[in-house]
C-alpha positions in Angstrom: 0.0 0.0 0.0 2.6 2.5 1.1 5.0 1.8 -1.8 2.2 2.0 -4.4 1.0 5.3 -3.0 4.5 6.8 -2.7 5.3 5.9 -6.3 2.0 7.4 -7.5 2.5 10.7 -5.7 6.2 11.1 -6.8 5.4 10.2 -10.4 2.4 12.7 -10.3 4.9 15.4 -9.3 6.9 14.7 -12.5 9.6 12.4 -10.9 10.7 9.2 -12.7 10.1 6.3 -10.3 11.3 2.7 -10.2 9.2 0.3 -8.0 11.3 -2.6 -6.8 9.0 -5.5 -6.1 10.4 -8.9 -5.1 7.1 -10.8 -5.6 6.3 -13.1 -7.3 9.9 -14.2 -7.6 10.3 -14.1 -3.9 7.2 -15.2 -2.1 5.9 -14.4 1.4 3.8 -16.3 3.9 0.7 -14.1 3.4 0.7 -12.9 -0.2 -0.9 -15.0 -3.0 0.0 -12.9 -6.1 2.5 -10.6 -7.6 0.1 -7.7 -7.7 1.1 -4.4 -6.1 -1.1 -3.2 -3.2 -2.3 -6.8 -2.5 -4.5 -7.0 0.6 -3.3 -9.8 2.9 -5.5 -9.5 5.9 -8.9 -7.8 5.9 -10.5 -6.4 2.8 -11.7 -3.3 4.7 -10.3 0.2 5.0 -12.5 0.6 8.1 -14.9 3.5 8.7 -15.5 6.0 5.8 -17.1 8.6 8.1 -15.0 11.7 7.6 -16.8 13.7 10.3 -16.8 11.4 13.3 -14.0 9.0 12.7 -10.2 9.6 12.4 -9.6 6.9 9.8 -12.5 8.3 7.7 -10.9 11.7 7.9 -7.6 10.1 6.7 -9.6 8.7 3.7 -10.8 12.2 3.0 -7.3 13.7 3.1 -5.9 11.0 0.8 -8.8 11.6 -1.7 -8.1 15.3 -1.6 -4.4 14.6 -2.5 -5.4 12.4 -5.5 -4.2 9.2 -3.8 -4.3 6.1 -5.9 -5.3 3.8 -3.0 -8.5 5.7 -2.1 -9.6 6.5 -5.6 -9.1 2.9 -6.7 -10.8 1.6 -3.5 -13.8 3.8 -4.3 -14.0 2.1 -7.8 -14.0 -1.4 -6.3 -16.0 -0.9 -3.1 -18.4 -3.5 -1.7 -21.4 -2.9 0.5 -20.2 -2.8 4.1 -22.4 -0.5 6.0 -20.4 2.5 7.2 -17.1 0.9 6.3 -15.1 1.0 3.0 -14.5 -2.6 2.0 -13.2 -3.6 -1.5 -13.1 -6.5 -3.8 -9.5 -7.3 -3.0 -8.2 -9.0 -6.2 -9.7 -6.5 -8.7 -8.6 -3.7 -6.4 -4.9 -4.9 -6.5 -5.1 -5.6 -10.2 -6.4 -2.1 -10.9 -3.7 -0.4 -8.7 -1.1 -2.4 -10.5 -2.5 -1.5 -13.9 -2.6 2.2 -13.2 1.0 2.2 -11.8 2.5 0.2 -14.7 0.7 2.4 -17.2 2.0 5.7 -15.7 4.7 7.1 -18.1 6.9 8.1 -15.1 6.9 4.6 -13.4 8.9 1.5 -14.1 8.4 -1.8 -12.1 11.5 -4.0 -11.5 10.8 -7.4 -10.1 13.7 -8.3 -8.0 14.7 -8.4 -4.3 16.6 -5.5 -2.7 18.7 -7.0 0.0 20.9 -4.1 1.1 20.5 -0.4 1.9 21.4 1.6 -1.3 24.1 4.2 -1.1 23.1 6.5 -3.9 19.8 8.1 -5.1 16.6 8.8 -3.4 14.9 5.7 -1.9 11.7 5.0 0.0 11.6 1.6 1.8 8.0 0.6 2.2 8.4 -3.1 2.7 5.4 -3.6 4.9 4.9 -6.2 7.6 6.9 -8.9 5.7 10.3 -7.3 5.1 12.6 -9.9 3.6 15.2 -11.4 5.9 18.3 -10.0 4.2 16.9 -6.4 4.0 15.7 -6.6 7.6 19.2 -7.6 8.7 20.7 -4.7 6.7 18.3 -2.3 8.4 19.1 -3.7 11.8 22.9 -3.4 11.1 22.5 0.2 10.0 20.3 1.3 13.0 22.6 -0.3 15.5 19.9 -2.4 17.1 17.4 -5.1 16.2 14.2 -3.8 14.7 11.2 -4.0 17.0 8.7 -6.6 16.0 5.2 -8.0 16.9 3.0 -10.6 15.5 0.1 -10.0 13.1 -2.7 -12.5 12.5 -5.0 -13.1 9.5 -8.7 -14.1 9.6 -10.2 -17.0 7.7 -12.5 -16.6 4.6 -15.6 -18.7 4.1 -17.4 -19.7 0.9 -20.8 -18.0 1.0 -22.8 -21.0 -0.3 -21.6 -23.1 2.6 -23.2 -20.9 5.2 -26.5 -22.2 6.6 -28.9 -19.2 6.1 -31.6 -21.0 8.1 -29.5 -20.2 11.1 -27.7 -17.0 9.9 -29.2 -13.8 8.5 -28.1 -10.7 6.6 -27.9 -7.4 8.5 -25.3 -4.6 9.1 -25.0 -3.6 12.8 -27.6 -0.9 13.5 -28.8 -1.2 9.9 -26.0 1.1 8.8 -25.8 2.0 5.1 -27.7 4.2 2.6 -28.9 1.3 0.5 -30.5 -2.1 1.2 -27.4 -3.8 -0.2 -25.2 -1.9 2.4 -27.7 -2.6 5.2 -27.5 -6.3 4.5 -23.7 -6.5 3.8 -22.9 -8.7 6.7 -24.0 -12.2 7.5 -24.6 -12.9 11.2 -24.4 -16.2 13.1 -26.1 -16.1 16.5 -25.0 -18.0 19.6 -26.9 -19.0 22.7 -25.0 -18.8 26.1 -24.4 -22.6 25.8 -23.1 -22.2 22.2 -20.7 -19.4 23.4 -19.4 -21.2 26.4 -18.7 -24.3 24.3 -17.0 -22.2 21.6 -14.8 -20.5 24.2 -13.7 -23.7 25.8 -12.9 -25.3 22.4 -11.0 -22.1 21.4 -8.9 -22.1 24.5 -8.1 -25.9 24.2 -7.3 -25.9 20.5 -3.8 -26.5 19.1 -2.0 -23.3 18.3 1.1 -22.1 16.5 3.8 -21.5 19.1 6.6 -19.0 18.8 10.0 -20.3 17.9 12.7 -20.3 20.6 14.0 -16.8 21.1 11.0 -15.0 19.6 9.8 -12.5 22.2 7.6 -10.2 20.1 4.2 -9.4 21.3 0.9 -8.6 19.5 -0.5 -5.4 18.2 -3.6 -4.8 20.3 -5.7 -3.7 17.3 -5.3 -7.1 15.6 -5.2 -9.6 18.4 -5.8 -13.3 17.7 -9.1 -14.4 19.1 -7.4 -17.0 21.4 -5.4 -14.2 23.0 -8.5 -12.2 23.6 -10.3 -15.2 25.1 -7.4 -15.8 27.4 -8.0 -12.4 28.9 -11.4 -13.5 30.1 -14.3 -15.7 28.8 -16.5 -12.7 28.3 -13.9 -10.7 26.3 -15.0 -11.8 22.8 -18.7 -11.2 23.7 -17.9 -7.6 24.4 -15.5 -7.4 21.4 -15.9 -8.8 17.8 -18.8 -11.1 19.0 -20.9 -8.4 20.6 -24.7 -8.9 19.9 -25.7 -5.3 19.9 -27.5 -3.6 17.0 -28.7 -6.8 15.5 -32.1 -8.7 15.4 -32.3 -12.3 14.4 -35.3 -12.6 12.0 -35.5 -16.4 12.7 -36.1 -15.6 16.4 -36.9 -11.9 16.7 -38.0 -12.2 20.3 -34.8 -13.9 21.4 -31.7 -11.8 22.1 -28.5 -13.7 21.0 -25.9 -14.1 23.7 -23.2 -13.5 21.1 -23.0 -12.9 17.3 -20.3 -13.8 14.8 -20.3 -11.5 11.8 -19.0 -12.2 8.3 -18.3 -9.4 5.8 -18.5 -9.7 2.1 -15.0 -10.2 0.6 -15.6 -10.0 -3.1 -18.0 -8.3 -5.6 -19.6 -11.6 -6.5 -20.6 -12.2 -2.9 -19.2 -15.7 -3.0 -16.6 -15.1 -0.3 -17.0 -13.8 3.3 -14.4 -13.2 5.9 -15.0 -13.7 9.6 -14.8 -10.3 11.2 -12.3 -10.0 14.0 -11.4 -13.7 13.9 -7.6 -13.3 13.4 -6.2 -16.6 14.7 -3.0 -18.5 15.5 -4.8 -21.9 15.7 -3.4 -24.7 13.6 -5.4 -25.4 10.4 -7.0 -28.6 11.6 -8.1 -26.9 14.9 -9.5 -23.9 13.0 -12.0 -26.0 11.0 -13.1 -27.9 14.2 -13.6 -24.8 16.3 -15.2 -22.5 13.6 -17.7 -25.2 12.6 -19.0 -25.0 16.2 -20.5 -21.6 15.2 -24.2 -21.9 14.3 -24.6 -21.4 10.6 -21.0 -22.5 9.9 -21.4 -26.2 10.8 -20.9 -27.1 7.1 -18.6 -24.2 6.2 -16.0 -24.6 3.5 -13.0 -22.3 3.8 -11.3 -20.5 0.9 -8.5 -19.5 3.2 -7.8 -20.3 6.8 -6.2 -17.9 9.3 -2.6 -17.6 10.2 0.0 -15.6 12.0 3.2 -13.8 10.8 6.0 -11.7 12.2 5.7 -7.9 11.6 8.9 -5.8 11.7 8.9 -2.1 12.4 11.4 0.6 13.3 11.7 2.7 16.5 10.9 5.6 14.3 11.0 8.4 16.9 14.7 7.6 17.4 15.7 6.8 13.8 13.7 9.0 11.5 13.7 12.8 11.1 10.6 15.0 10.5 11.0 14.4 6.7 10.7 10.6 7.3 14.4 10.2 6.4 16.7 7.8 8.1 18.9 10.1 10.2 22.1 8.1 9.4 21.3 7.9 5.7 19.2 10.9 4.5 18.8 9.5 1.0 16.6 6.8 2.4 13.0 7.4 3.6 10.7 4.8 5.2 7.0 4.6 4.8 4.1 2.3 5.7 3.9 -0.3 8.5 7.6 -0.5 8.9 7.5 3.0 10.4 5.2 1.9 13.2 1.8 2.9 11.9 -0.9 0.2 11.8 -3.5 -0.5 9.1 -3.8 -0.3 5.3 -5.0 3.3 5.4 -2.3 4.6 7.8 0.4 2.8 5.8 -0.8 4.2 2.5 -1.0 7.7 4.0 2.6 7.6 5.1 3.5 6.5 1.6 1.6 9.4 0.2 3.5 11.8 2.4 6.9 10.1 1.7 6.4 10.3 -2.0 5.6 14.0 -1.9 8.5 14.7 0.4 11.0 12.7 -1.9 9.7 14.4 -5.0 10.1 17.9 -3.5 13.6 16.9 -2.4 14.6 15.9 -5.9 13.2 19.2 -7.2 15.2 21.2 -4.7 12.2 22.1 -2.6 11.5 21.5 1.1 7.8 21.1 2.0 6.4 22.7 5.1 5.6 20.3 7.9 2.1 18.8 7.6 -0.1 20.5 10.2 -0.4 18.3 13.4 -4.1 19.2 13.3 -4.6 16.9 10.2 -4.9 13.1 10.3 -1.8 12.7 8.2 0.1 15.3 10.2 -0.9 13.7 13.5 0.4 10.3 12.4 3.7 11.5 11.0 4.3 13.7 14.1 3.6 10.7 16.3 6.1 8.4 14.6 8.9 11.0 14.1 9.1 12.3 17.6 5.6 12.7 19.2 5.7 9.2 20.7 7.8 8.1 23.6 10.7 6.1 22.0 11.1 3.7 25.0 7.6 2.5 24.8 6.9 3.0 21.0 4.4 0.5 19.6 2.4 0.4 16.3 -0.5 2.9 16.3 -3.7 3.4 14.3 -4.8 6.9 13.6 -7.1 8.2 16.4 -8.3 11.6 17.7 -6.0 11.1 20.8 -3.1 12.1 18.5 -4.7 15.4 17.6 -4.1 18.7 19.6 -7.3 19.6 21.4 -9.7 22.2 20.0 -10.1 24.9 22.6 -13.5 25.8 24.0 -15.2 22.4 23.5 -16.6 20.5 26.4 -15.0 17.2 27.3 -16.8 13.9 28.1 -19.0 11.5 26.2 -21.9 14.0 25.7 -19.6 16.4 23.9 -17.8 13.8 21.8 -19.9 14.3 18.6 -19.3 18.0 18.5 -15.6 17.6 19.4 -14.9 15.1 16.7 -16.7 17.3 14.1 -14.5 20.2 15.2 -11.4 18.1 14.8 -12.4 17.1 11.2 -13.5 20.6 10.2 -10.2 22.0 11.3 -8.2 19.2 9.7 -9.9 19.6 6.3 -9.2 23.3 6.2 -5.6 22.8 7.3 -5.0 19.9 4.9 -6.4 21.9 1.9 -4.2 24.9 2.9 -1.1 22.6 3.1 -1.9 21.0 -0.3 -2.4 24.5 -1.8 0.9 25.8 -0.5 2.7 22.6 -1.7 1.3 23.2 -5.2 2.4 26.9 -5.1 5.9 25.8 -4.0 6.0 23.3 -7.0 5.0 26.0 -9.4 
């Protein structure tokens, strides 16, 4: 995501760009194709609400900047209530086609295994940086890169879901069309179903860390087994919460818990189990997930898995222009900088691409206002966060400076978030306008 966006932004500024992509010659655990911008976990860019949600605001900023990721996502979106979900394969194919067709972009399919000495570079290797390059980065930074573990949720064939038990409904009936309001499939659980599921989940065979691996998990993408280990009720108050849903098969019975599945492709033939990232072994996954009412005969297009995710201690290593302090010709972007999520990764690619282009044109862009979603993120990773406790972070309003004069607390939250987004939009447009003037 980040590399694709960075290349698009720099090329759009008139810079000749070479994308170095090791796939499909060098494969990874999670990728299936050689397409650029392939989605390996969820197919969702999360909330598209640009007035009450920080990630929705980030969508808005990227669209305003002509970002390839958001514009292509809009062309391949699927019904998903208030979220922006896409048909993942056509999305990646379209991003790849647009990049390879750009007159200023060349794609070179080979592995880069060392830090380049000459030229302007952006390293946007994502969560699965190859071993050799990771070693080169560690050698340059003088310490081992920090790491945590990411998990992937399973995908189910829609025609194997028992719709006499399950039903279609988005939580709180969100969405402007009937298609959006029925974008999710829901599987209800009684208290007995839930207790049995949790017991089976806790007892299932799981992938164990190799000796010497001490990385933890990112809290925003915890395996369901880890959540269950924190308490038997944790999942029922997390991804399996039953609120905002009514079972038409038993409208007078409130489910104890609900498992949601979200459409994963335009045909509606594939659905991913929302929030069900897992480190269970494959055989255990099928046994445990088939305990879910409606999935007792489920067929899986892809089972879940877990992989190592490497990221830098960016507050220590990167300057405000996203450059490696020890090698200013190299910028980093995406998840390797310590942001979490497709959108956040692509946004850092967008900024890195613009910064690199300006550098090559002899310009220095003003710092992105901290009041914007993009600015809040880059400020966090390049010095706003405490280096000693630095961990991956999704965009959130806690990264924004407060708007003075607004009341705090839950009752004032709607007005406060609207004030954040109004201010951010004005400041982002002003920054884009000034950047355009500087380029002219």
